[in-house]
Structure formats: structure tokens, C-alpha cells
C-alpha positions in Angstrom: 18.0 3.1 6.6 19.6 6.6 6.9 17.8 9.7 7.9 18.9 13.2 6.9 18.8 15.4 9.9 20.0 18.5 8.1 16.5 20.0 7.4 15.6 19.5 11.0 18.8 21.1 12.3 18.4 23.9 9.7 14.8 24.6 10.9 15.9 24.8 14.5 18.8 27.1 13.9 16.8 30.4 14.2 15.4 29.3 17.6 18.9 28.5 18.9 20.3 31.7 17.4 17.6 33.9 19.1 18.3 32.3 22.4 22.0 33.0 21.9 21.2 36.6 21.1 19.0 36.9 24.2 21.9 35.6 26.4 24.5 37.9 24.8 22.2 41.0 25.3 21.7 40.1 28.9 25.5 39.6 29.4 26.1 43.0 27.8 23.4 44.5 30.0 25.0 43.1 33.1 28.5 44.3 32.2 27.9 47.7 30.8 26.8 50.6 33.0 23.3 51.7 32.4 20.2 49.7 31.8 19.1 48.3 28.5 15.7 47.4 29.9 14.6 51.0 29.3 14.4 50.2 25.6 11.3 47.9 26.3 7.8 48.5 25.1 6.1 51.7 26.0 2.4 51.4 25.1 0.5 53.9 23.1 3.7 56.0 22.5 5.3 56.0 19.1 8.7 56.2 20.7 7.8 52.9 22.4 7.4 51.1 19.0 11.1 50.3 19.0 10.5 48.3 22.1 8.4 45.8 20.0 11.7 44.7 18.4 13.9 45.1 21.5 11.6 43.6 24.2 12.0 39.9 23.4 15.7 40.3 24.0 15.4 42.3 27.2 15.1 40.5 30.6 15.1 41.8 34.2 17.9 39.5 35.3 19.4 36.1 34.6 16.7 34.3 36.5 14.1 35.9 34.3 16.1 35.0 31.2 16.6 31.4 32.3 12.9 31.1 33.1 12.1 32.2 29.6 14.8 30.2 27.8 13.5 26.7 28.4 9.9 27.4 27.3 11.1 29.4 24.3 13.3 26.5 23.2 10.5 24.0 23.6 7.7 26.1 22.0 10.0 27.7 19.4 11.2 24.2 18.3 7.6 23.0 18.0 6.7 26.0 15.9 9.9 25.8 13.8 9.4 22.1 13.1 5.7 22.3 12.4 5.3 25.2 10.1 8.3 27.3 9.1 6.6 29.5 6.6 3.9 31.2 8.6 5.4 32.1 12.0 6.8 35.6 11.3 3.5 37.3 10.5 2.0 35.9 13.7 4.8 37.2 15.8 4.4 40.7 14.3 0.6 40.7 14.9 1.2 39.6 18.5 3.7 42.4 19.2 1.3 45.0 17.7 -1.5 43.7 19.8 0.6 43.9 23.0 1.6 47.5 22.2 -2.0 48.6 21.5 -3.8 46.8 24.3 -1.3 47.4 27.1 -2.3 49.9 29.8 1.1 51.3 30.7 4.8 50.9 30.5 5.7 47.2 30.1 8.8 47.5 32.2 10.5 45.3 34.8 9.8 45.8 38.5 
């Protein structure tokens, strides 16, 4: 009895790629002068809407990134394996809700 793992691996690829992008962005943030964290979400400001796209990739430091990586891999894998077709609209709705309901700048202390 042989099992084909290709569909499983293919469905997990976006999760692994997003984690890789997060780590590359944090490495670039650590090496380059300046601070990429300023591109995070600024609530109720149209300039802050770009932060909805950027915020998931921005972390205060490597400890923050590591603390988010493990849960993201676990929960992202569950979502990717369970229902691949309906995850993207839910993410967009969640990001919009965070931008609208937030009280102030969602920065890092």
C-alpha cells in the first residue's frame, strides 16, 4: 500500500514559505540600518493600511519571531490541510477588523 504525500506537501508549502519570508524579513531588519517595524499597522489612518500586508512579517526581535513561528506552523498546517479553498478571505477579514477596531498604533514596545 503506497500513499501519495505530494498533495499534503503541496498544501503545506505556503505555510512554510510564509515562515521563511518572516525570517528573511527579520534578518534584513536586523542587518540594515533603520527599523522596518515602522511599517506596521496604524489604526484608523489610511496610510496605515499598508501595514495590514506588512504586519504579519514584522516582529520586534528574534525572540518574538520564534515565539510566533511554532504556533504559526502548527495552526497554519491545520488550516492548510483542513480546508485550502477558504482561508484567504478569512485572513483579509481579520486584518480589516484589527485595523478598524484598534485603539492606536499597533507597534512594538
